[in-house]
N, C-alpha and C positions, 0 to 999 in steps of 0.2 A: 107829463108825458104829451100833452097837448105840445108845448117847446120843441119836443125831439122830433114828434110829426111836421111841425112847420118846418123847422130847419133844415131837416133830411127834404122832405119836399120841394123846398124853395131851391134848394142848391140841384135838386136833380133834373128839376124842368130846366132851369138855367144852364145847364148843361145838356139838355135836350135842345133846347134855343142855338144855340153855337154849331154852328154848321162843323159837323165831323162824318167819317167813313159813312153810317149809317144815313145820314142826309143827303151825300151824295149820290148814295146806292139807289135811295129813294126817288133822288131826281132823274137820275140815269135810265130809270127802269121807268117811269111815268113817260118820259120823254119819246122813249125809244118803242116802249113795249105797250104803252098803255095804261088806264086803270086798273084795270082786271090784275095785270100782272102785278101791277104797283099795290095794290092793296094786297096782294100775297107776300110782297116784301115784308109790308108791313107788319103782318101775322107771321113770319117768319123770324123777324128783327124782334118783336115779342116776347114771341118762345124763346129765344136766344137767353134775352135780359133777364125771362122767369128762372132757366136754365142755371147761367152763371150767378144769380141769388142762392139759389138753391146750392148751388155747390158750396160757393163760400158760405151761409151758413152751417152746413153740415162741417167745412173743413174749422172753422170758428168753434165749432161746437167740442172739436177733439183736441182743442188748446188746454193748455196745465191753470187752473184756476187760477182767480185772480193776484193769488200769494208768490207766485211765480214770475210775474211780470207778463205775463203773455197777451194781456189786455193789450196792456201799456206801449208796448212791441206792437201791434197791430195798429194801436191809434197813433205812434209816431211814425210807425213806414208810411200811413193813410194820410198824414197831414202833409208829410214831406211830397209825398205824390200830388197832392192837391195843390201844394206852393207850386209847384213845375206847371200843373195843369194852367194854374190862372195865370202865373206870368207869361207863359206859354199863349195863351189869348191876350194879353192887356199888350204884347208884342205883337202879336199877328197884323200883316195888310194884306189881307185875303181881297180876291174878287172875285164875285161869282159868275161864270159864262154860263147865262141864261137863253137860249133863243127867244126872240119877242114872240115867236109863233111856233105854234105846236106844230108839227105835222113829219111825216116821211117814217111813222111811226111801223116797225113790223108787228105781225101777230104775236102776241105771247101768252100768259096761261097763269091760271088763281095759284095751281100746284105748283106750275115750274117756280115762279114768283116766290111762294112761300119757302123752297129748297135754298133757292140764291140768297133771298133774305136770314134764313137761319142759318147756312154755311158761313156765309159774310160774316155774320155780324158774332157767331161764336170763336171764328177764328182771330177777332180783334183778342190782342193781347190785355188791351188795355180795358177790358170792360170789368174783367174780374177785380183787377185792382181798382178800380175805382168804386166797385161794391164794397169792396174791405174797407176801404174808406170810411165809406158811407156808414156801412154797419160798425165799424168801431166808433162811429159818434155816437148811433145808438147805443154800444154797449156801456157807455157812461152814463146811460141815464137807467138801467138795471132796468128793461123793460123785459115784461112777462111774455112766453113763445104767443100768446095769441094777439098780442099788439104787434109783438114782428109782422107775425103772419098777415095782417092788416097792413102793415107799411109795404110788405113784398105785394103784396095785391093791390097795393091803390099804385107804386110805379108800375106795375106791370100794364094798368089800366092806362095809366095816362100815355105810356111810350105809344100803346097800339092809338088811342083818338086822337094826339099830337100826329104821328106819322099819318094814320089816312086824312087826317084834315091838311097836312101837309102837301098830300097826291091831290086834294081838291082843290086846293089853293093855285098850285102850281096850272090852271086851266084859265085860270085869270090873269090876264096881261098887266091889269094894275098892281095885282099881287106880286108878279115877278120881277115887276120895276123896283117895286117897295123892298122886294127882298136882296136886291142886287146892291142898292142904296143903302140898305141899314146893314149889312152883314158886318161892320166895324163894332157899331154900337151894341149889337148882341155877341160880339164876341167880346167887349168889355165889359159888359151886365155880365155874363159867364166869370170872366178873369176874377172882377173884384169878390166877388160871391166863393168864389172857390178858394182864390188868398186867403181870406176873410178865414173861411171855416178851415182850412188847411193851416195858417195860424195858431187858430183856437186848438184844433186836436196837438199841434209841435208843444204847446204849450200843455195843456194836459198830458203826455206821454213823457215829461221832462220833469214832473212836477214830483 
C-alpha cells in the first residue's frame, strides 16, 4: 500500500510543479488582483480537484468487475494519456513571462477568486482524465476504500498547500527569477515521471 501511495503522490506532485492552466491562473490572479483573490483561486482549484476525484471514483465504481476487463481498459487509456502528457512535457520549450515587479493590481476578493478558480479548473477536461489514470494505478493495488479516501484527502491538501505557497512565493523577486530559469527543468521532471508511469500502466493494461 505504501508503494502505491508513494508512486501516486510523487507523480501528482510532479504534475503540480509543471506549469499548467491552474499554475498560470494563480500567477495572473496574484499579479493582477492580489494575494487575497489568489488565495480564493487556490481554494477553488482545490475544490474542483476534489470534485473531479470524487466523480472519477464514482464512475469507476460503476465499471464492470475486473473479469470483464473494465479496469484494464481504464489502465490502458490512462497509460496512453500519461505517455502523451509526458512526451509533451519533455518536448516543451516554454518561457514564463513574469514581471520583475509586482504592481498595478486591481482589487479582488476571496469569494470572487474562489469562483474563478473553481470554474476554470472544473472546465479543464484534462483534470478528470488525469485522475482517471492515477486511480487506474491505484486499482492495480486493490486498495480498500479507506485507503483511497486517504489518497484523495492527501492530494487535495497538497494541491491547496502548493497553490497557496506559490501565491506567496510570487511576492519574492528571487523566486520569480528562479521560476523563469527553471521552468524547463520542471517540465523535464514531470515529463519523465509521467512517461515512466504511463509506460508501466500500458504494460499492465496489455498483460
